[in-house]
PyMOL commands that place a pseudoatom at each C-alpha (Angstrom):
pseudoatom trace, name=CA, resn=MET, resi=1, chain=A, elem=C, hetatm=0, pos=[5.558, 8.168, 5.077]
pseudoatom trace, name=CA, resn=LYS, resi=2, chain=A, elem=C, hetatm=0, pos=[2.647, 5.958, 5.986]
pseudoatom trace, name=CA, resn=LYS, resi=3, chain=A, elem=C, hetatm=0, pos=[3.429, 2.320, 6.803]
pseudoatom trace, name=CA, resn=VAL, resi=4, chain=A, elem=C, hetatm=0, pos=[0.949, -0.515, 6.271]
pseudoatom trace, name=CA, resn=GLU, resi=5, chain=A, elem=C, hetatm=0, pos=[1.408, -4.238, 6.686]
pseudoatom trace, name=CA, resn=VAL, resi=6, chain=A, elem=C, hetatm=0, pos=[-0.208, -6.605, 4.205]
pseudoatom trace, name=CA, resn=LYS, resi=7, chain=A, elem=C, hetatm=0, pos=[-0.580, -10.221, 5.313]
pseudoatom trace, name=CA, resn=LYS, resi=8, chain=A, elem=C, hetatm=0, pos=[-1.418, -11.870, 1.977]
pseudoatom trace, name=CA, resn=ARG, resi=9, chain=A, elem=C, hetatm=0, pos=[-0.640, -11.516, -1.704]
pseudoatom trace, name=CA, resn=TRP, resi=10, chain=A, elem=C, hetatm=0, pos=[-3.305, -11.963, -4.322]
pseudoatom trace, name=CA, resn=LEU, resi=11, chain=A, elem=C, hetatm=0, pos=[-2.379, -14.492, -7.055]
pseudoatom trace, name=CA, resn=GLY, resi=12, chain=A, elem=C, hetatm=0, pos=[1.050, -14.621, -5.438]
pseudoatom trace, name=CA, resn=LYS, resi=13, chain=A, elem=C, hetatm=0, pos=[2.193, -11.356, -7.032]
pseudoatom trace, name=CA, resn=TYR, resi=14, chain=A, elem=C, hetatm=0, pos=[-0.137, -8.503, -6.011]
pseudoatom trace, name=CA, resn=VAL, resi=15, chain=A, elem=C, hetatm=0, pos=[-0.757, -6.666, -2.752]
pseudoatom trace, name=CA, resn=SER, resi=16, chain=A, elem=C, hetatm=0, pos=[-4.157, -5.076, -2.158]
pseudoatom trace, name=CA, resn=VAL, resi=17, chain=A, elem=C, hetatm=0, pos=[-4.163, -1.504, -0.886]
pseudoatom trace, name=CA, resn=ARG, resi=18, chain=A, elem=C, hetatm=0, pos=[-7.190, 0.424, 0.401]
pseudoatom trace, name=CA, resn=ASP, resi=19, chain=A, elem=C, hetatm=0, pos=[-8.157, 3.867, -0.845]
pseudoatom trace, name=CA, resn=ASN, resi=20, chain=A, elem=C, hetatm=0, pos=[-7.955, 5.438, 2.629]
pseudoatom trace, name=CA, resn=TRP, resi=21, chain=A, elem=C, hetatm=0, pos=[-4.362, 4.194, 3.003]
pseudoatom trace, name=CA, resn=ILE, resi=22, chain=A, elem=C, hetatm=0, pos=[-3.446, 5.851, -0.287]
pseudoatom trace, name=CA, resn=ASP, resi=23, chain=A, elem=C, hetatm=0, pos=[-5.198, 9.114, 0.628]
pseudoatom trace, name=CA, resn=ASP, resi=24, chain=A, elem=C, hetatm=0, pos=[-3.373, 9.214, 3.967]
pseudoatom trace, name=CA, resn=ALA, resi=25, chain=A, elem=C, hetatm=0, pos=[-0.034, 8.337, 2.328]
pseudoatom trace, name=CA, resn=LEU, resi=26, chain=A, elem=C, hetatm=0, pos=[-0.402, 11.165, -0.190]
pseudoatom trace, name=CA, resn=SER, resi=27, chain=A, elem=C, hetatm=0, pos=[-0.477, 13.678, 2.657]
pseudoatom trace, name=CA, resn=LYS, resi=28, chain=A, elem=C, hetatm=0, pos=[2.449, 11.957, 4.418]
pseudoatom trace, name=CA, resn=GLY, resi=29, chain=A, elem=C, hetatm=0, pos=[4.801, 11.851, 1.421]
pseudoatom trace, name=CA, resn=GLY, resi=30, chain=A, elem=C, hetatm=0, pos=[4.499, 8.212, 0.358]
pseudoatom trace, name=CA, resn=LEU, resi=31, chain=A, elem=C, hetatm=0, pos=[3.554, 4.671, 1.310]
pseudoatom trace, name=CA, resn=ILE, resi=32, chain=A, elem=C, hetatm=0, pos=[5.640, 1.819, 2.695]
pseudoatom trace, name=CA, resn=ILE, resi=33, chain=A, elem=C, hetatm=0, pos=[3.982, -1.578, 2.240]
pseudoatom trace, name=CA, resn=ILE, resi=34, chain=A, elem=C, hetatm=0, pos=[5.412, -4.316, 4.453]
pseudoatom trace, name=CA, resn=HIS, resi=35, chain=A, elem=C, hetatm=0, pos=[4.919, -8.009, 3.638]
pseudoatom trace, name=CA, resn=GLU, resi=36, chain=A, elem=C, hetatm=0, pos=[6.872, -10.969, 5.048]
pseudoatom trace, name=CA, resn=ASN, resi=37, chain=A, elem=C, hetatm=0, pos=[9.756, -8.798, 6.368]
pseudoatom trace, name=CA, resn=GLN, resi=38, chain=A, elem=C, hetatm=0, pos=[10.193, -7.071, 3.012]
pseudoatom trace, name=CA, resn=GLN, resi=39, chain=A, elem=C, hetatm=0, pos=[9.028, -3.618, 2.037]
pseudoatom trace, name=CA, resn=MET, resi=40, chain=A, elem=C, hetatm=0, pos=[7.923, -1.782, -1.069]
pseudoatom trace, name=CA, resn=ILE, resi=41, chain=A, elem=C, hetatm=0, pos=[8.081, 2.000, -1.191]
pseudoatom trace, name=CA, resn=LEU, resi=42, chain=A, elem=C, hetatm=0, pos=[5.696, 4.081, -3.303]
pseudoatom trace, name=CA, resn=ASN, resi=43, chain=A, elem=C, hetatm=0, pos=[6.232, 7.818, -3.676]
pseudoatom trace, name=CA, resn=THR, resi=44, chain=A, elem=C, hetatm=0, pos=[3.417, 10.341, -4.115]
pseudoatom trace, name=CA, resn=ASN, resi=45, chain=A, elem=C, hetatm=0, pos=[3.732, 10.384, -7.922]
pseudoatom trace, name=CA, resn=GLU, resi=46, chain=A, elem=C, hetatm=0, pos=[3.239, 6.626, -8.042]
pseudoatom trace, name=CA, resn=LEU, resi=47, chain=A, elem=C, hetatm=0, pos=[0.304, 6.851, -5.628]
pseudoatom trace, name=CA, resn=LYS, resi=48, chain=A, elem=C, hetatm=0, pos=[-1.435, 9.479, -7.769]
pseudoatom trace, name=CA, resn=ASN, resi=49, chain=A, elem=C, hetatm=0, pos=[-1.394, 7.094, -10.748]
pseudoatom trace, name=CA, resn=ILE, resi=50, chain=A, elem=C, hetatm=0, pos=[-2.981, 4.134, -8.954]
pseudoatom trace, name=CA, resn=VAL, resi=51, chain=A, elem=C, hetatm=0, pos=[-6.175, 2.824, -10.541]
pseudoatom trace, name=CA, resn=TYR, resi=52, chain=A, elem=C, hetatm=0, pos=[-8.684, 1.136, -8.254]
pseudoatom trace, name=CA, resn=ASP, resi=53, chain=A, elem=C, hetatm=0, pos=[-9.851, -2.317, -9.287]
pseudoatom trace, name=CA, resn=ARG, resi=54, chain=A, elem=C, hetatm=0, pos=[-13.064, -2.715, -7.324]
pseudoatom trace, name=CA, resn=GLU, resi=55, chain=A, elem=C, hetatm=0, pos=[-15.291, -1.437, -4.569]
pseudoatom trace, name=CA, resn=ILE, resi=56, chain=A, elem=C, hetatm=0, pos=[-15.744, -3.579, -1.454]
pseudoatom trace, name=CA, resn=LYS, resi=57, chain=A, elem=C, hetatm=0, pos=[-18.327, -3.411, 1.313]
pseudoatom trace, name=CA, resn=SER, resi=58, chain=A, elem=C, hetatm=0, pos=[-16.830, -3.951, 4.762]
pseudoatom trace, name=CA, resn=LYS, resi=59, chain=A, elem=C, hetatm=0, pos=[-18.186, -6.963, 6.618]
pseudoatom trace, name=CA, resn=TYR, resi=60, chain=A, elem=C, hetatm=0, pos=[-17.556, -5.168, 9.930]
pseudoatom trace, name=CA, resn=ASP, resi=61, chain=A, elem=C, hetatm=0, pos=[-19.194, -1.761, 9.588]
pseudoatom trace, name=CA, resn=GLY, resi=62, chain=A, elem=C, hetatm=0, pos=[-20.918, -1.887, 6.188]
pseudoatom trace, name=CA, resn=LYS, resi=63, chain=A, elem=C, hetatm=0, pos=[-18.919, 1.033, 4.763]
pseudoatom trace, name=CA, resn=THR, resi=64, chain=A, elem=C, hetatm=0, pos=[-17.573, 0.764, 1.233]
pseudoatom trace, name=CA, resn=TYR, resi=65, chain=A, elem=C, hetatm=0, pos=[-13.970, 1.281, 0.183]
pseudoatom trace, name=CA, resn=GLN, resi=66, chain=A, elem=C, hetatm=0, pos=[-11.963, 0.815, -3.001]
pseudoatom trace, name=CA, resn=LEU, resi=67, chain=A, elem=C, hetatm=0, pos=[-9.091, -1.625, -3.487]
pseudoatom trace, name=CA, resn=ALA, resi=68, chain=A, elem=C, hetatm=0, pos=[-6.116, -1.345, -5.780]
pseudoatom trace, name=CA, resn=ASN, resi=69, chain=A, elem=C, hetatm=0, pos=[-4.010, -4.404, -6.543]
pseudoatom trace, name=CA, resn=ILE, resi=70, chain=A, elem=C, hetatm=0, pos=[-0.377, -3.404, -6.949]
pseudoatom trace, name=CA, resn=LEU, resi=71, chain=A, elem=C, hetatm=0, pos=[2.340, -5.630, -8.368]
pseudoatom trace, name=CA, resn=TRP, resi=72, chain=A, elem=C, hetatm=0, pos=[4.575, -6.612, -5.439]
pseudoatom trace, name=CA, resn=LYS, resi=73, chain=A, elem=C, hetatm=0, pos=[8.117, -5.392, -6.076]
pseudoatom trace, name=CA, resn=PRO, resi=74, chain=A, elem=C, hetatm=0, pos=[10.109, -5.389, -2.815]
pseudoatom trace, name=CA, resn=SER, resi=75, chain=A, elem=C, hetatm=0, pos=[12.653, -2.633, -2.395]
pseudoatom trace, name=CA, resn=ASP, resi=76, chain=A, elem=C, hetatm=0, pos=[16.328, -3.134, -1.622]
pseudoatom trace, name=CA, resn=THR, resi=77, chain=A, elem=C, hetatm=0, pos=[16.249, -0.107, 0.694]
pseudoatom trace, name=CA, resn=ASP, resi=78, chain=A, elem=C, hetatm=0, pos=[16.380, -0.993, 4.379]
pseudoatom trace, name=CA, resn=LEU, resi=79, chain=A, elem=C, hetatm=0, pos=[13.618, 0.624, 6.454]
pseudoatom trace, name=CA, resn=ASN, resi=80, chain=A, elem=C, hetatm=0, pos=[16.136, 1.662, 9.102]
pseudoatom trace, name=CA, resn=GLN, resi=81, chain=A, elem=C, hetatm=0, pos=[18.190, 3.486, 6.471]
pseudoatom trace, name=CA, resn=LEU, resi=82, chain=A, elem=C, hetatm=0, pos=[15.072, 5.258, 5.233]
pseudoatom trace, name=CA, resn=ASN, resi=83, chain=A, elem=C, hetatm=0, pos=[14.385, 6.596, 8.737]
pseudoatom trace, name=CA, resn=LEU, resi=84, chain=A, elem=C, hetatm=0, pos=[17.821, 8.267, 8.763]
pseudoatom trace, name=CA, resn=VAL, resi=85, chain=A, elem=C, hetatm=0, pos=[17.053, 10.353, 5.661]
for i in range(1, 85): cmd.bond("trace and resi %d" % i, "trace and resi %d" % (i + 1))
show_as sticks, trace
zoom trace
Protein backbone atom coordinates (compact mmCIF):
# COMPACT_ATOMS: atom_id res chain seq x y z
CA MET A 1 0.00 0.00 0.00
CA LYS A 2 1.10 3.54 -0.69
CA LYS A 3 1.30 5.89 2.30
CA VAL A 4 0.84 9.66 2.02
CA GLU A 5 0.70 12.28 4.73
CA VAL A 6 -1.76 15.15 4.42
CA LYS A 7 -1.07 18.21 6.57
CA LYS A 8 -4.40 20.04 6.24
CA ARG A 9 -8.08 19.30 5.85
CA TRP A 10 -10.25 21.32 3.53
CA LEU A 11 -13.40 22.74 5.21
CA GLY A 12 -12.41 20.69 8.25
CA LYS A 13 -13.75 17.44 6.79
CA TYR A 14 -12.00 16.65 3.49
CA VAL A 15 -8.47 15.58 2.58
CA SER A 16 -7.12 16.45 -0.87
CA VAL A 17 -5.42 13.65 -2.78
CA ARG A 18 -3.42 14.02 -6.00
CA ASP A 19 -4.04 11.94 -9.10
CA ASN A 20 -0.47 10.57 -9.17
CA TRP A 21 -0.87 9.30 -5.59
CA ILE A 22 -4.03 7.45 -6.59
CA ASP A 23 -2.43 5.98 -9.73
CA ASP A 24 0.54 4.75 -7.70
CA ALA A 25 -1.73 3.37 -4.95
CA LEU A 26 -3.77 1.40 -7.49
CA SER A 27 -0.66 -0.54 -8.48
CA LYS A 28 0.36 -1.02 -4.83
CA GLY A 29 -2.98 -2.39 -3.59
CA GLY A 30 -4.43 0.65 -1.83
CA LEU A 31 -3.79 4.00 -0.19
CA ILE A 32 -3.15 4.93 3.43
CA ILE A 33 -3.74 8.62 4.14
CA ILE A 34 -2.17 9.86 7.37
CA HIS A 35 -3.35 13.06 9.08
CA GLU A 36 -2.67 14.15 12.67
CA ASN A 37 -1.59 10.65 13.83
CA GLN A 38 -4.73 9.05 12.40
CA GLN A 39 -5.05 7.08 9.20
CA MET A 40 -7.66 6.34 6.59
CA ILE A 41 -7.33 3.29 4.37
CA LEU A 42 -8.73 3.16 0.84
CA ASN A 43 -8.71 -0.10 -1.11
CA THR A 44 -8.35 -0.32 -4.89
CA ASN A 45 -12.12 -0.52 -5.48
CA GLU A 46 -12.63 2.72 -3.59
CA LEU A 47 -9.75 4.36 -5.46
CA LYS A 48 -11.22 3.40 -8.84
CA ASN A 49 -14.44 5.26 -7.98
CA ILE A 50 -12.80 8.55 -7.01
CA VAL A 51 -13.98 11.58 -8.99
CA TYR A 52 -11.54 14.45 -9.39
CA ASP A 53 -12.79 17.88 -8.40
CA ARG A 54 -10.38 20.18 -10.20
CA GLU A 55 -7.15 20.55 -12.10
CA ILE A 56 -4.30 22.49 -10.48
CA LYS A 57 -1.14 23.96 -11.98
CA SER A 58 1.91 23.43 -9.78
CA LYS A 59 3.57 26.62 -8.59
CA TYR A 60 6.93 24.80 -8.51
CA ASP A 61 7.30 23.16 -11.91
CA GLY A 62 4.25 24.35 -13.87
CA LYS A 63 2.89 20.83 -14.42
CA THR A 64 -0.82 20.22 -13.97
CA TYR A 65 -2.38 17.58 -11.75
CA GLN A 66 -5.89 16.71 -10.60
CA LEU A 67 -7.16 16.83 -7.02
CA ALA A 68 -9.86 14.77 -5.40
CA ASN A 69 -11.35 15.86 -2.08
CA ILE A 70 -12.23 12.82 0.00
CA LEU A 71 -14.35 12.87 3.13
CA TRP A 72 -11.99 12.23 6.05
CA LYS A 73 -13.05 9.07 7.88
CA PRO A 74 -10.19 7.81 10.09
CA SER A 75 -9.86 4.07 10.44
CA ASP A 76 -9.79 2.17 13.72
CA THR A 77 -7.13 -0.16 12.30
CA ASP A 78 -3.66 0.43 13.71
CA LEU A 79 -0.96 0.87 11.05
CA ASN A 80 1.34 -1.52 12.90
CA GLN A 81 -1.35 -4.21 12.80
CA LEU A 82 -1.81 -3.65 9.08
CA ASN A 83 1.90 -4.29 8.47
CA LEU A 84 1.56 -7.74 10.08
CA VAL A 85 -1.08 -8.87 7.57
